[in-house]
N, C-alpha and C positions, 0 to 999 in steps of 0.2 A: 504494500500500500504506500509506504513512504517513497519507494522508488518511483512509483507512478506519479505521485504528487510532485516530486522533485523534477521529474521529466516535464510535467505540465508547466511548472513554474519556469523552467529553463526555456521552454518554447515561448511562453508569454513574455518573460523578462530575460531576454537573451543576454547572457554575460558569461565570461570565462568561469567565474565562481559557481554560477548556477549549473552550467553544463558539467563542471568538474564534480560537484556534489551529486548530480543525477547519475553520472557515470559510476562513481564509487558505490552508490546505493544499488545500481543495476547489477554490479558485480556481486555485492553482498546477497542479492536475491537470486543470483545464479543466471541472470540474463546477460550473458557475455556479448551477444550480438548487439543488443541495445547499448551496452557499455562502450563497445567499440564505436558505434555511430555517434554517441554522445562525446566520446573523446575526440573524434574527428572535428566536432564543433569547437571543442576546447582549443584545438590546434589552430583553427581559423582565427581565434582571438590571440593566441600566444603559442607560436611554434618554438619549442625549446627541447632540449635533450630529454628532460624528465617526462614531458608529455608524450613525446615520440616513443620513448621506451615503454610507457604504459600501453599505448596503442599497439606497439609491436607485440607486447606480451599478450594482449587480447586477441590479436590476429593469429598468433601461434596457438593459443588455447582453442581457437575455433578450427584450427587446421587450414587456415586461409593463407597459404604460402605466397600467393600473388600479392595480397595486401601486406603481408609481413615483409616481403622483398621491397615493395615500394617504400615502406617506412625505413627499412635498413638503408636504402639508397639515400633517403633524406638525412639519416643519421651520419652519413659520411662527413657532412660539414660541421659536425659537433665533436670531433676528435674521439671516435669510438675506440673502445679498448679491443684487445685481441679477441675476446669471447664474442663481442658484438660483430666484429668483422667476419669471424668464422661462421656465425649464425647466418649472416647475409650471404656468404659464399655457399653455405648449405642450401639456403632457400633458392638462390640462383641456379645452383646445380640441379635441384629437384624439378625445376620447371625448364631446364635447359636454356637459360638466358645467358648465352656466352659473353655478351657485352658486360652484363652485370658481374659475372664471374671474374672477368678480366679486371674490372674496376676494383673489386674487393682484393684480388690477388695483388694488384699494384700497390694498394695502400699497405697491405701486409709486407710487401717488399720494402717500401719506403720506411716502415717502422722497424725493419729488420726482424720481423716475426715469421717470415716464410721459412718453412722447414726445407732442408736440403733436398728432400725427395719431391718437393712441390714445384721447384723451379721449371722443370720441363713442362708440367701441366700448365703453369702460368703462361709460358711462352707459346705453347701450342694453342691454347684457348684464345690468347690475345691475337695471334696470327689469324685464326679462324674468324674471330669477331671483327677485327679491324684491318687486318692485312699486315704484310711484312714491313712496310714502311713505318707503320705505327709502332710495331715492335721495336724497331731501331730507335725511334724517337723516345720510347719509354726507357730503353736501355741507356740512352744518352742522358736522360734525366737522372736516372739512378746513379750513373757514373759521376755526373756533375755533383750530385748530393754527397756522394762518398768523398769526392775530392774536397768539397767544402768542409766536411766533417774532419777530414785529416789535417786540415790547416786551421 
């Protein structure tokens, strides 16, 4: 009942706070689909890492990997940790989104979190998604970053 009333209030008096409360109450009542939709409204008011992580969690709970991947891609601009990057890579892999896989691999490489046995996959997927020229560009960026770190 509280979740329904909070949702009605958020619909009438649209604000980040009202949508956030309605989303939390929807989760407590077990209505994850509504919680995710309400969290999308929260993000329209205030996109930040915390809100995106909540939406990502709700998307994963629902098994909605397409939505989870979209959120993971948005999280790239908020300095994700290795676990978040690997979750995005898993989601992209599950739906065979080679471009997204390449993007997550590249950030893992930049952060020096890519495992030795993953480099070949990164290069192969990046080549398939973007082409050989792009692979060379990415390698040049990595080399440049390594040179800057060394000095």
